[in-house]
N, C-alpha and C positions, 0 to 999 in steps of 0.2 A: 577552590573556590567552583559552583555547580554553574555549566553553561547556560544562558538565558536562552531558551527555544521557542518561536513563535511558531505557534502550528494550528494549520484550519482543518478540521474534519469536514469532511464532505460526505453526506449522505444523498441519495436518491429521496427519500424517506417519502415511500408512495406505500409502499405493504403496509406500516403503521396506521395508516389513515382509512385503508380498505379491508383488512382482515383483523379479524377479531382475535384470531390465536395469535398472531405477532403483537397487536397491541395489547394482549395481555402480558406480554414476556417482556416487551419494550415500551411500558406506558407514555414514553417522554419520548420514544425515537429510538431508535439505534446509535445516532451520533452521539445523545447524551450520555449513553451508559460508554460508550469509547473515549467521549471525551473523559468523563469522570474517573475512568481508570487509567488515565495517564498520570505518570508520577513522574514529571517533568518539571524542571524550574523554568517558567516563563509565562506564557499567554496561550491561551486556546480561543479560536475563533469558528464558530459554525458558519456552514454553509449547505445550502439543498437546492434542489434541481429548478423548485419553481420560485427561488429565488429571482430578484433582478440580477442578470446578467449569471446567472445561475448561483448567486453570492461570490464569483470569481471575479470582482472588477480588477482593473490593472493596478489599483489602490492598495487592494486585500492581496494578491497575488505579489508584490513587491514587497512587501512585509511579513510575506508566509516564508518560514526556514524550512520547515516540512510540512507537506499536505498529505492527509491521509483520504482514501477514497475508496466507499463502499456504492455500489449500484447494481441493480439486478434485472428490473424488466423494461425499463426507461432508456437504456444506452443510446438509443435512434434519436431520443428527445435531446440530446446534449449537442450544444451546435458548435458548427465546426471551428467556429472563430474562436470559443472559449478552449477548445481541444488546443487547436494552433496554440493560444495565447498560454494555457499549462506545460504546452511542450516544450516552446521556448525558455519558460522560466526552470524547467529542468535542467536542459543544456546548459543553461548558466549559474548551473547548483543548487539551485532548490531539491530538496530531496522530496520522494515520493513513494508513499506507501500505499499497497493498493490489495485491497483485503476482499478474500472470498471471491464471491461473482463478477465482482470487477475484474475479473480476469478477461471480460468480454467488453472490457468498455474501449470506446475510441482510444481513447489516450493509452491504456496499456499497449493495444493491438499497434498504435502508431509507432511507440517507443520499440516493441517487439520486431515487428516486422514480419508477422507469423499471423496465422489465424486464431493462437489462443485458444483452439478448440479441444474437448477431453471427453472423457465417459461419465455421465454422473448417473445417482440413483438416491433414492430418498424411501428409505426404509427403518430410520431409526436403529440406524446401527453404530458400535462401538468404534472409536477412532482413536488410536495410538499414534502420537505424531513422537517420532523416533529423534533425539539430535545426533546429527552425523557429523558434526563440526564443532566440538564442545568447546576448542579454545576460542569461538568466534564472538564478539562483544552483545551479537542482538541475542543470544542465549547465556548469558552470563545469570547467573542464579537461577537457572532451571535445571532439573535433575537429569535421567537419562531421558526421559519422555515426559510427555503430556497426554494424560488420558482422558479421552470426551464419552462419557456415557451413550451419548445418542448425539448423532451428527449426519451431514447429508455426505453421501460418498461421491467423492469426485477419484477418478481412475486415470490410469495412464492407458494411452499414450499423450501427455500434454504437449499439443503442438507449440512449443516453445523454443526461444533458441538455446542453446547449452548456457545456466547460468556462469555467472564469473567465479560464484561462491553458493554451494548446495548444503545449506545449514539443518534444514529439516525436512524429514520423508516421515510420508504419512503409510499406516497400514488400518486397513478395515477391516470389519467381522467378517463379510461376505469373500474376503481375499485379496482384493485391490491393492497395491500402494500407488502412492504420488507421491511427487515431488512439492511440498509443501511449504518450504522455505526459500526462497529466490533472490539472489542479491544481482543485481546488474549495474553497469556504470553507462550514463549517456551522458556525453559532454563533461561539463563540469557537475552533473548530479548523481546523485544515488538512487536507485530505483530496489524496493524490498517488495517481494508478493509473499502476503502469508494467506495460507488455505481457508482455515475454520471460520465459520462465522455464519452458518444459514440463517434465515432471519426468524424460523419457528423453535429455535433450541437459546439456550439462556448462556452461550457461549460467552458472551462478552463481558459476564460478570466472572468468568473463571479466573483466579488468581494469576495463574500461569501465563494464560492465553494473554491478560492487560500488562504482564512482566514481559513477555515477546515482545508486544507492541510501544511499549515505553522504549527498550533497548532501539528496538529499531529507528524510532524518531532521534535519538540521539547518536545513534550510528551514521542514520541519512542526512542528520544536519549540514548545512553547509562550511566548506572550510573559509574561514575569513581571509580573503587575499582578493587582489587584483585580476577581474576579466583578463582572458588572453585576448592580446590586440591581433586582430588578422589582416589579411588583404597585403598591397605593396608596400615594403618596406625597407627601409633606407642602412644600408651598411653600418654595423658598428666598426670595421675596423675599415683602413685603406685597402681597397681594391688594387693591388697593381696592373698597371695598365688601361686602367681606367679615367 
């Protein structure tokens, strides 16, 4: 029986409104392409930066199993209150998938505790994303690599903590390499960073990229169990001398 997962796809949704080239690639928004590419049993909700409370109300987040995050030019416009709300939900078990330039989002930097900075270049160059952990569920159904004919380059050093699991590594035509598929656990929640997805390229229509994101949603979905109880605790056994 397939797992029923409620996914919320969050997109800044600014490039598509202001840049004709981006709009021609993603006429209905990048969030629509990402959502349509999900092969997941469950419900999909769309939320964007300009929605009330960025579309991430308490009610939306409470019913979200996995949140997908794409952002680029307006990281600073995301309210700290909403960032803290998402952060709390991740610690309590909600999965988070951060895509491409979301590496500079407030939520990813808060979860990583580092600058999350990197090298970058836009030169329409080939990217080859190598699977370096072939037994991992995120790369189920993926061959040895994914090849994208044109993408933006991200290069090392990527200022992130050592991943709990490194699943994918990119090579670029200009010679750089990059840790492109990084898994983390934060509290009870799982976090996956996936590199490809620059707004001027049709990356989110690529079947293998869509497969990775779908697999990541299933991997990051919360385990159904009671949340741990913290604070002062009564003993389970009789303590001698008390």
